[in-house]
N, C-alpha and C positions, 0 to 999 in steps of 0.2 A: 456615494457610500451605500453596499449591498444591505439587503432589506434580509430579515429573517428565513421570510422562507425559501429565496433565493440558496440563501448559504443556503439551509437546511439541506437541503435538494441534492448538495455538493458532497456533505458528510457522510466518513463511515463509522461510526463509533464504536471505539475500540476499546476491548481488554484485556486485554495481552499476559498480564504480571501473573510467569506461574505457578504463586500461590492463589490465585482468584479456584472460590470455592464451586458448587452449580447452581448455589442462592448467589452469590455474585454473577455469574452469568446472568441466570433469569432476573436479576433486578437492574443489566445494560440491558438485555431485548427491554424491558417495557418502561422504559427512560428514554430508550431509540424513538419505542413508538409514542412519547409524550410527548418527545420534544420536536415529532415531525421529517425525520431523518431521515435521509434513502439508507443505510447500510448497516448494518452493524460484523464488525467483526471480533472474531475469538483465534482460540487456537483452538487444530486439529481434530483434539483428544474430547472437546467441546461440541464436535456435532454425535449425532445434529440437534436440533435448534429446539425449541416448543415456542407455539405461541407470538410466533414471530408477524401472523400477518402483512403487511403489505412490504417488506423490509425485505433488502437484497440481504442474504447472507454468505458472507469472503470471510475465508483464513489466511492463514500466513501456510507459506510452507519453506526450509531449510532452515526455521530460524536460528534463533536470530545471524551466527552467524557467517549461513552459505557456504562454510566445509562441511558439503556434507556432498555422496557420490552423487552422480546424476542421478545412479538408476532407482536411486533413497529416494528422489524426493521426486522424483516422477511415480514414483508408489507411491511416496507423499500424497500428492497431488494430484493423483488417483482414485485413491481411497477418501480423503476429504469432497469429492463430487459425489461421489456416493452415497457419501453420505450426508448429505444436502445444501454443500456450497453449490453457489453462482459463482465465486470469482476465489481469484489465488493469486495473493500476497507469494510473488518468490525472490527472495535472497540470491543474490547472484555468487559466482565464486569471487571473494575477494584480492584469495591470492592469486588466481590468474588471472582480474586487469591488474593488479597493480605491479605484476609479472611482463604484463604487455603480451598475453596469449588471450590477445580475443575473437581470437578463432573455436577454443577451448567457453570463453565466456559463452558464445553464439551458442552452442554446440548443447550447451549446461539448460541455458535460456530452453534455448526449442524441443531438448528430451520433457522439459514440464509443458510445454504449450504443445506436444502432442498425447501426453497423459494428462489434460484438463480435457481433453473430449468435446472439447466449442462450450466450455465456462472459459467468460473473460480472465487474461493472468494480467498480472500488475507485474513489472522488475523494478526491484527493489533496488537500486541501487551503489546507496551508504556515498547520499554527493559528496558527506562532509570528511571522507576517506578518502575523494578523489581529489587530482587536479583536474582544473578544467578542460583541457584535451581529452583524460579519462573519460569525464565525463558527457563529453561529446559519440563519446567512440563507441562506449554503455551504452547507450541511448540509440546509437547508431547500430549496434547489435542484438538494440532487442525488435527492433522492426524489423532488421532481415530475419528476425529466430519467428515474426508471427503474435508477436507480443502483443497487445490491449493499450496500454497503458508503460511508463515509465513511473517510476516513485524516488521520494528522495533519497528515505530513512525508516532507520528501524525505529526507530529511537532509540534501543541500545543500546549502540557503537559511541565507547570514550570519544572521538571526536566530533561530536557533535546530528543536529538532526536540522529539521531544511531552513535554508534562506533560499529570500528572495533571485540571490545572486543565479544559484543555483537553478530555480525555477524556471527564470530566464530562460538561462542558457538551457536546459533541458527544453521546452517550447519555442524555441527560434529551432535546437534542431530535429525535434520531432512535424515542428508543421502542426496544422490540423487532423494531420495522419492515424497520434496516436491520443489518451490521453493525459496527461500526467498533475499528479496524487502529491502535494505536499502532505508531509507528516513528519512528529519530531519535534516538541518543542512549542508548537502553537497552544499556547499558552489561554489568547484574551484575542477579543474582536481587531483589535487594529493588527495584530496578525496575520491573523488570517484574509481583515484585509490587504495587505499588502502583496498573500501568496496568489491572492486570486487575482490583484492586479499583476502579476508574475506574468499568470501565468496557467495554474493550475486553475486545473477543474473536476474537480476531490480534493478533502482533505480529509484526515483523518488524526480525530482529535479523540483524545482521553474524557476531555474536559469540553466535553461539546456545550452544556447548559448554560457555564459560564462564558464563554465564547459567542450564544447566540444571545444573549440577556443582556450583552453587551451592542446588539443590534436594534433592540430593540425604538 
């Protein structure tokens, strides 16, 4: 069983609800520090954050649809990093992936990687909306474009969130060269353990306390 401390070191404590207020975000940061997690992940308009201490600050880009012009995603990423983001979680252009245009997918990712200026980039492939073959190719193209992580889900797509199968496939594809972040629908310790066992090196959680309390 994963220890509470080991699990906390993998968590991006996340608040991406559109209706979230500045007070909600401040509460998220305070809770993240109390829990001892690695990072917080918030919408880009919430940056810069205050009182983050040692927390890593992550944000999202092209979220949640991914159906934005690459230039717009790149500008969003550049602004987010200027506003204090250490990490950028971008959504791929799913329409291009489903159409088989993975050259376009790769170019879109590369635009964000280059605009992020050395900040860590995680690529959300929305795995529940892809076939296994598309998951593998999306991971390959993420690596080719210079990304640091591949990530399962936004948590907003009707197809669903993370699955252990997708995480295992993603890990098999990227080996130890990239990180794998599982996010979307991970609400208890059992689900978190399954993702870690499948190969996740980061967990995106909105209910971090409930997950960690299950590991005590």
